[in-house]
matplotlib code that plots the C-alpha trace (Angstrom):
import matplotlib.pyplot as plt

x = [-34.0, -34.5, -37.7, -35.4, -32.8, -35.0, -36.4, -33.2, -32.1, -35.5, -34.6, -31.1, -32.0, -34.8, -32.1, -29.5, -31.9, -33.1, -29.3, -29.0, -26.2, -27.0, -26.9, -30.3, -29.2, -30.5, -27.7, -26.4, -25.7, -26.1, -22.6, -23.2, -26.7, -24.4, -21.8, -24.6, -26.4, -23.2, -22.1, -25.5, -25.2, -22.0, -19.8, -17.8, -16.7, -17.8, -14.3, -14.0, -17.4, -16.4, -13.2, -15.2, -17.7, -14.9, -12.8, -16.2, -16.6, -13.4, -14.2, -15.5, -19.5, -21.1, -23.8, -26.8, -27.1, -23.7, -24.1, -27.2, -25.2, -22.5, -23.5, -20.2, -18.6, -21.1, -20.6, -16.9, -17.1, -19.3, -17.0, -13.7, -15.9, -17.1, -13.3, -11.9, -14.7, -14.2, -10.3, -11.4, -13.6, -10.9, -8.5, -11.1, -11.6, -7.8, -7.6, -10.4, -8.7, -5.5, -7.1, -9.0, -5.4, -4.0, -6.8, -6.6, -2.6, -3.2, -6.2, -3.8, -0.6, -2.8, -4.0, -0.5, 0.3, -2.7, -1.6, 2.0, 0.4, -1.9, 1.0, 3.5, 0.9, 0.2, 3.9, 4.3, 1.2, 2.2, 5.6, 6.3, 8.8, 9.5, 12.4, 13.0, 15.5, 16.7, 17.9, 19.8, 19.1, 20.6, 19.1, 21.6, 20.5, 22.6, 21.7, 21.1, 18.0, 15.2, 11.9, 9.4, 5.6, 4.7, 2.6, 0.6, -0.1, 0.4, 0.0, 3.2, 6.8, 8.9, 12.2, 14.5, 17.3, 17.2, 19.4, 17.4, 18.2, 16.0, 16.2, 13.4, 12.8, 10.5, 8.7, 7.1, 5.2, 4.3, 2.8, 2.4, 0.0, -0.4, -4.2, -3.7, -2.7, 1.1, 0.5, -2.5, -1.0, -2.1, -4.5, -2.4, -1.4, -3.3, -1.7, -2.4, -0.1, -0.5, 1.8, 1.6, 4.4, 4.9, 3.8, 0.6, -2.1, -1.4, 2.5, 2.2, 6.2, 7.1, 6.9, 9.3, 8.4, 9.7, 11.0, 10.2, 6.6, 6.4, 6.4, 3.1, 2.1, 2.9, 0.4, 0.2, -1.1, -2.0, 1.1, 0.1, -3.1, -3.4, -4.6, -2.2, -3.1, 0.1, -0.2, 2.9, 2.8, 5.0, 5.9, 8.0, 5.9, 6.8, 10.5, 11.4, 9.9, 8.4, 6.2, 4.4, 1.5, 0.6, -2.5, -2.5, -5.0, -5.3, -2.8, 0.3, 3.7, 5.8, 5.0, 7.6, 11.2, 12.4, 14.7, 13.8, 14.2, 10.3, 9.1, 9.6, 11.1, 8.5, 5.5, 2.8, 0.3, -3.3, -5.2, -4.6, -1.7, -1.0, 2.4, 4.1, 7.3, 8.7, 10.8, 11.1, 14.2, 17.3, 19.5, 17.6, 19.6, 17.4, 13.8, 11.3, 8.8, 5.6, 3.8, 0.5, -1.5, -4.7, -4.4, -7.3, -5.3, -8.6, -12.0, -14.0, -18.0, -19.3, -17.8, -16.9, -13.3, -11.5, -8.0, -6.1, -3.0, -2.5, 1.1, 2.7, 6.3, 8.2, 11.6, 14.2, 16.8, 19.9, 22.7, 25.1, 27.5, 27.4, 29.5, 26.9, 23.8, 21.5, 18.0, 16.5, 13.1, 10.8, 7.7, 4.7, 3.0, -0.3, -1.9, -5.6, -7.5, -4.4, -4.5, -6.2, -9.4, -10.0, -13.0, -15.7, -15.9, -19.9, -19.2, -15.9, -15.1, -16.5, -12.9, -11.3, -11.2, -8.7, -6.0, -3.9, -4.2, -0.4, 2.5, 6.1, 8.0, 9.0, 6.2, 4.5, 1.4, -1.5, -3.9, -7.4, -9.1, -10.8, -10.6, -8.0, -6.7, -4.4, -5.5, -2.6, -2.8, -0.8, -0.6, 0.6, -0.2, 2.0, 2.8, 6.0, 8.1, 10.8, 13.8, 15.5, 18.8, 20.9, 24.0, 25.4, 29.2, 29.7, 33.0, 34.8, 31.5, 30.1, 31.4, 29.6, 30.1, 26.2, 25.7, 22.1, 20.9, 17.5, 15.8, 12.5, 10.5, 7.1, 5.4, 2.4, 3.5, 2.6, 3.2, 0.4, -1.6, 0.9, 1.1, -2.7, -3.4, -0.2, -1.0, 2.7, 4.4, 7.8, 7.5, 9.7, 9.4, 11.6, 10.4, 13.6, 15.1, 17.9, 20.4, 23.5, 25.0, 27.5, 27.6, 30.5, 30.3, 27.7, 24.4, 22.4, 24.0, 23.0, 25.8, 28.8, 31.2, 29.7, 29.6, 28.8, 29.3, 27.7, 27.8, 24.8, 24.4, 20.8, 19.3, 15.5, 13.7, 10.5, 8.0, 9.7, 7.6, 4.7, 6.8, 4.4, 5.9, 9.4, 12.1, 11.5, 15.0, 17.3, 16.9, 14.3, 12.0, 10.3, 11.8, 13.8, 16.7, 20.3, 23.1, 25.2, 24.3, 27.3, 26.7, 27.9, 26.8, 28.6, 27.4, 27.1, 25.6, 23.5, 20.7, 21.7, 23.7, 24.8, 23.9, 25.3, 24.3, 25.4, 23.2, 24.2, 21.5, 20.7, 17.8, 18.1, 15.8, 14.0, 14.9, 18.1, 17.8, 20.6, 19.9, 22.3, 21.0, 23.0, 21.4, 23.0, 20.8, 20.8, 18.7, 17.4, 15.2, 13.6]
y = [-78.1, -78.3, -75.4, -73.1, -73.6, -72.8, -69.9, -68.2, -69.1, -67.3, -64.4, -64.1, -64.6, -61.6, -59.4, -60.1, -60.0, -56.6, -55.7, -56.7, -59.1, -62.3, -64.7, -66.6, -70.2, -72.0, -72.1, -75.6, -75.2, -72.8, -71.6, -70.5, -68.9, -66.9, -66.2, -64.9, -63.0, -61.5, -60.1, -58.9, -56.7, -55.2, -56.7, -58.9, -58.2, -60.1, -61.6, -62.7, -64.0, -66.2, -67.3, -68.3, -70.4, -72.1, -72.8, -74.6, -76.6, -78.0, -79.6, -82.9, -83.2, -84.6, -86.8, -85.4, -87.3, -86.8, -83.2, -83.2, -85.2, -82.8, -79.3, -78.5, -78.9, -76.4, -73.8, -74.0, -73.3, -70.1, -69.0, -69.5, -67.2, -64.5, -64.4, -63.8, -60.9, -59.2, -59.3, -58.1, -55.6, -54.5, -54.1, -52.1, -49.9, -49.2, -48.3, -45.9, -44.4, -44.1, -42.3, -40.1, -39.0, -38.7, -36.4, -34.3, -33.7, -32.8, -30.1, -29.1, -28.5, -27.0, -24.8, -24.0, -23.3, -20.9, -19.1, -18.5, -17.5, -14.7, -13.2, -13.8, -11.6, -9.3, -8.7, -7.9, -5.6, -3.1, -1.6, 0.3, 3.1, 5.7, 7.9, 9.9, 12.8, 14.4, 18.3, 20.3, 23.9, 27.2, 30.4, 33.4, 37.1, 40.3, 42.9, 45.6, 43.7, 45.8, 44.7, 43.2, 42.4, 38.6, 38.6, 35.7, 37.6, 40.9, 42.1, 40.2, 40.7, 38.3, 37.1, 38.9, 39.9, 36.9, 34.0, 30.7, 26.8, 24.3, 20.4, 19.1, 16.0, 14.7, 11.5, 10.0, 7.0, 5.6, 2.7, 2.5, -0.2, -1.6, -2.2, -4.1, -7.5, -7.2, -10.0, -8.0, -4.5, -4.2, -1.8, 0.2, 0.1, 1.9, 2.6, 3.8, 6.2, 7.4, 8.8, 10.5, 12.5, 15.0, 18.8, 20.6, 21.8, 25.1, 25.3, 23.5, 23.9, 22.0, 18.9, 19.5, 19.2, 21.2, 19.4, 21.4, 21.4, 20.1, 16.3, 17.1, 14.2, 15.3, 15.6, 13.0, 14.5, 13.0, 14.5, 12.4, 10.5, 9.7, 7.5, 7.0, 5.6, 4.8, 3.5, 2.2, 0.1, -3.1, -2.8, 0.3, 2.9, 5.8, 6.5, 3.1, 4.9, 3.1, 6.4, 6.5, 8.4, 9.0, 10.7, 11.3, 12.9, 13.6, 15.0, 14.3, 14.7, 17.5, 16.7, 19.0, 19.0, 21.4, 23.0, 25.1, 28.1, 27.8, 24.8, 23.7, 20.1, 19.3, 21.0, 18.6, 19.3, 19.1, 18.2, 16.8, 16.2, 14.3, 13.7, 12.2, 10.6, 9.6, 6.9, 4.9, 2.7, 3.6, 3.4, 5.9, 8.6, 11.0, 11.7, 14.2, 15.0, 16.9, 17.8, 19.4, 20.1, 21.7, 22.7, 24.3, 26.6, 27.6, 27.0, 30.2, 29.0, 32.6, 33.3, 32.1, 33.4, 30.3, 30.4, 28.2, 27.1, 26.2, 24.8, 23.3, 21.9, 20.7, 19.6, 16.8, 14.3, 13.6, 11.0, 11.5, 9.2, 6.9, 9.4, 12.4, 13.3, 16.4, 17.3, 20.8, 21.9, 25.0, 25.6, 28.1, 28.6, 30.6, 31.8, 32.7, 35.1, 35.5, 39.1, 40.7, 42.8, 46.1, 45.8, 48.3, 50.1, 49.5, 45.6, 45.5, 41.3, 40.9, 40.3, 38.5, 35.4, 37.2, 37.5, 34.2, 31.4, 31.2, 33.8, 33.4, 36.9, 38.9, 39.4, 43.0, 43.1, 45.9, 45.9, 45.3, 45.8, 49.1, 49.7, 49.6, 46.0, 44.6, 42.1, 41.8, 40.2, 40.0, 43.4, 41.5, 39.0, 35.7, 34.2, 32.4, 31.3, 29.0, 27.0, 24.6, 22.7, 19.9, 18.4, 14.9, 14.0, 10.6, 9.8, 8.6, 6.8, 6.4, 9.8, 12.2, 15.9, 17.4, 21.0, 22.4, 25.7, 27.3, 30.8, 32.4, 35.3, 36.6, 38.2, 38.9, 41.8, 45.2, 48.3, 50.1, 47.6, 47.4, 51.3, 51.3, 48.7, 50.2, 53.8, 54.3, 55.6, 53.9, 50.7, 48.6, 45.3, 42.7, 39.9, 37.7, 35.1, 32.4, 29.9, 28.0, 25.1, 22.2, 18.6, 16.4, 13.2, 10.1, 11.5, 9.9, 8.1, 4.9, 3.0, 3.7, 6.1, 7.7, 11.2, 14.3, 18.2, 20.9, 24.6, 26.9, 30.8, 31.9, 34.9, 35.3, 39.0, 39.8, 39.1, 36.6, 33.5, 33.5, 33.3, 30.9, 28.2, 28.3, 27.0, 27.4, 27.0, 29.8, 33.3, 32.1, 31.3, 33.5, 35.6, 38.7, 37.1, 36.4, 34.4, 30.9, 27.8, 25.2, 21.4, 17.8, 14.4, 11.2, 7.6, 6.4, 2.7, 1.5, 3.9, 5.9, 9.4, 12.8, 16.0, 19.2, 22.8, 26.3, 29.1, 32.5, 35.3, 38.8, 41.0, 42.2, 45.5, 46.8, 47.2, 45.1, 41.4, 39.2, 35.7, 32.7, 28.7, 26.0, 22.6, 19.1, 16.2, 12.4, 10.6, 6.8, 5.6, 1.9]
z = [-6.8, -10.4, -10.5, -8.6, -11.0, -13.8, -11.9, -11.7, -15.3, -16.2, -14.3, -15.2, -18.7, -18.8, -17.1, -19.5, -22.4, -21.3, -21.3, -24.9, -24.0, -25.6, -22.3, -22.7, -22.4, -19.0, -16.6, -16.2, -12.5, -9.6, -9.8, -13.5, -12.9, -10.2, -12.3, -15.1, -12.1, -11.1, -14.4, -15.2, -11.9, -13.0, -9.9, -12.6, -16.4, -19.5, -19.7, -15.8, -16.1, -19.3, -17.4, -14.4, -16.2, -18.2, -14.8, -13.6, -16.8, -16.5, -13.5, -13.4, -13.5, -10.1, -10.3, -9.3, -6.1, -5.3, -5.3, -3.5, -1.0, -0.5, -0.3, 1.5, -2.1, -3.5, -0.6, -0.9, -4.6, -3.7, -1.3, -3.5, -6.4, -3.8, -2.5, -6.2, -6.8, -3.4, -4.8, -8.3, -6.8, -4.1, -7.0, -9.2, -6.2, -5.9, -9.6, -9.2, -6.2, -8.2, -11.0, -8.7, -7.2, -10.5, -11.5, -8.5, -8.9, -12.5, -11.5, -8.7, -11.4, -13.5, -10.9, -10.2, -13.7, -14.4, -10.9, -12.4, -15.9, -14.3, -11.9, -14.9, -17.0, -14.2, -13.2, -17.0, -16.9, -14.1, -12.8, -9.9, -9.2, -7.1, -5.2, -2.3, -1.9, 1.2, 0.9, 2.9, 1.6, 2.5, 1.2, 1.6, 1.0, 0.3, 3.4, 0.7, -0.8, -1.2, 1.0, -1.6, -0.9, -1.4, -4.8, -3.4, 0.0, -0.5, 3.5, 3.7, 2.7, 0.9, 2.9, 1.1, 4.0, 6.6, 5.6, 5.8, 6.4, 5.8, 5.7, 3.0, 1.5, -1.5, -2.0, -4.9, -5.7, -9.3, -11.1, -14.6, -16.0, -19.8, -20.2, -23.6, -24.0, -25.0, -27.6, -29.2, -30.2, -33.7, -32.8, -30.5, -26.6, -24.0, -20.5, -16.9, -14.9, -11.7, -9.2, -5.3, -4.1, -1.2, -1.6, -1.4, -3.7, -3.6, -5.3, -8.7, -9.0, -5.9, -4.4, -1.1, 2.4, 4.9, 8.6, 11.0, 12.0, 15.4, 13.9, 12.2, 9.8, 5.9, 3.0, 0.2, -3.3, -6.4, -8.5, -12.1, -13.0, -17.1, -19.8, -22.8, -26.0, -28.4, -32.0, -33.7, -36.7, -37.1, -40.4, -41.7, -43.6, -45.8, -46.0, -44.3, -41.0, -38.3, -37.0, -33.6, -32.6, -28.7, -27.0, -23.4, -21.5, -17.3, -15.3, -17.2, -17.2, -19.3, -22.9, -23.8, -24.9, -22.4, -19.6, -16.7, -18.2, -18.9, -17.0, -13.7, -13.4, -11.0, -12.8, -14.4, -17.1, -16.6, -20.2, -23.4, -25.6, -28.8, -30.1, -33.6, -33.6, -37.2, -36.2, -32.7, -34.1, -32.0, -34.7, -36.6, -37.8, -38.3, -36.4, -36.2, -33.6, -33.4, -30.0, -29.6, -26.5, -24.5, -21.1, -18.7, -16.2, -14.7, -15.0, -14.0, -13.4, -13.7, -16.6, -20.2, -19.8, -18.7, -18.6, -21.1, -22.2, -25.7, -27.3, -30.2, -30.7, -33.6, -33.7, -35.2, -33.8, -35.5, -35.0, -38.0, -36.2, -33.2, -31.0, -31.6, -31.3, -31.5, -31.0, -31.5, -30.6, -31.8, -29.7, -29.3, -26.2, -26.3, -23.0, -23.0, -20.6, -18.2, -18.2, -15.2, -15.3, -13.1, -10.8, -10.7, -7.6, -7.8, -8.2, -6.2, -6.9, -10.2, -12.0, -9.1, -10.9, -13.3, -10.8, -11.2, -9.0, -8.0, -8.4, -7.9, -8.6, -11.5, -13.8, -14.4, -12.2, -11.3, -8.5, -9.7, -6.3, -6.5, -2.7, 0.1, -0.5, -2.9, -5.3, -8.0, -11.4, -14.9, -16.8, -20.0, -22.2, -22.6, -25.9, -25.9, -28.8, -27.2, -28.9, -27.3, -28.5, -26.9, -28.4, -27.0, -27.8, -26.2, -27.8, -24.6, -23.6, -20.8, -20.3, -22.3, -22.9, -23.0, -24.3, -23.5, -25.0, -24.4, -25.9, -25.2, -26.5, -25.1, -27.9, -26.9, -24.4, -25.5, -23.8, -24.6, -22.9, -19.8, -19.3, -19.1, -16.8, -14.3, -14.9, -15.6, -18.4, -17.5, -19.1, -20.8, -22.7, -20.8, -22.8, -23.3, -21.8, -22.3, -20.6, -21.7, -20.1, -20.2, -18.2, -18.5, -17.0, -16.9, -17.9, -15.6, -12.2, -11.7, -9.8, -7.2, -8.5, -11.5, -11.6, -13.6, -13.2, -14.7, -15.3, -16.4, -16.9, -17.0, -17.9, -18.0, -17.9, -16.3, -18.3, -20.7, -19.2, -16.5, -13.3, -11.8, -13.8, -14.2, -12.0, -8.3, -7.1, -9.1, -7.3, -5.3, -8.0, -10.4, -13.5, -13.6, -12.3, -14.3, -12.9, -12.4, -11.6, -10.7, -9.4, -9.5, -8.7, -7.3, -7.0, -3.6, -4.3, -6.9, -7.6, -4.4, -5.4, -3.8, -5.7, -4.9, -6.7, -6.0, -7.4, -7.5, -9.1, -8.9, -10.3, -14.0, -13.4, -10.4, -6.7, -6.0, -5.0, -4.7, -3.6, -3.6, -2.8, -1.7, -2.2, -0.9, -2.0, -1.1, -3.7, -3.9, -6.4, -7.1]

ax = plt.figure().add_subplot(projection="3d")
ax.plot(x, y, z, "-o")
ax.set_aspect("equal")
plt.show()
């Protein structure tokens, strides 16, 4: 028995010495040897081992012959120690399980926080919006109107005598996404904009769809798709201004300060525009702005004479008092290579590309087809000087009185050039256009019972602007028209409103053409 204790002590001592713990004394009993072995195995801690040894030492020692004669007492001691060790192990296991659950809970909470932060960041970076418009439109023609060829298809006549009623709708969905971290804008901000809408790829000035095609499905087109970079310093610079520079490329919203005298409201530009604003603060009394752009109109594969539009506009905004603001802008728009070129009979289609891809009506045209067909093209060049002004008086805010004026002059018209192309000596320079209007009420209707009324007079000569891009509703679209537009709106609900407009217009020169248009719209936006 003694040799067994010595062997156990040596084994335990070797194990303990290898662990560097210093428990190398010969155990005085089997109990002490067992405790040392359990401690070395990691079943119990140093503290627990010392407590067990102290508890064992306090018990009265038994004579060797008594221990040998009473193995039951030793077994009871071992059993008691094992039960204590089992309880300690179970408690340690429970503590470990509790710690694991706490770690899992913390990981779950951290994941939830990360998801919320990600979703919040995503929501801050991306914005959705859109609108829908339901329209009744009546086109009413004078019985004495002349018959006119359709410029886009000279084999057909335009409807100039039969009244027409249509139900139409327009739907648009837009998304604007910020690429740059909103907390790091010192180097500028990047945005992506996209908008899809109803309409078609052949009419740049309308996104309407007309009901009544035997329930056939309607198409969706890409109306806008652009990338925009904006830089604005965080501190005021020269003259205590906080300027802003923006660069936009792709299929972009109209970059100009304008009215529908020159540009239809549904027209989107394709190309590149850069704009400068001298001050972005809302309370600034005086601001200046400058915009320039280059826009390809038609890329011609077989020629270097691609069609382009170049433009520049400068202006100021003034707010001398809180109730009064004014804005004026002067622009120059230069069209390149838009004049038609007569085909050679030996090469009858060589210059077909010089004909415009889209026309409304009004511009002076000539036939570039030397054969029996008709291929209309523009007889004049178009270089436009445009001045636009607006005065907003808000003494009775939110009711405002807004006065708008617009003037355009085509300085690119040359009589000699037009006469040579048309073969007519009866050519006059009809190159002026202007409009004047007043609106009273809420500038923008957003809630129930908000309202506004407007009255506009418009005068637009045949070659004052390119008829393809001007208003598509007044006088049925195009130029060579004068007349009035009377309208108003009323809020039906939050972001839902009714709008009514009556337009009456006559021709300025040429064959008689009188057209009245009634539009009744229900609009909703989100």
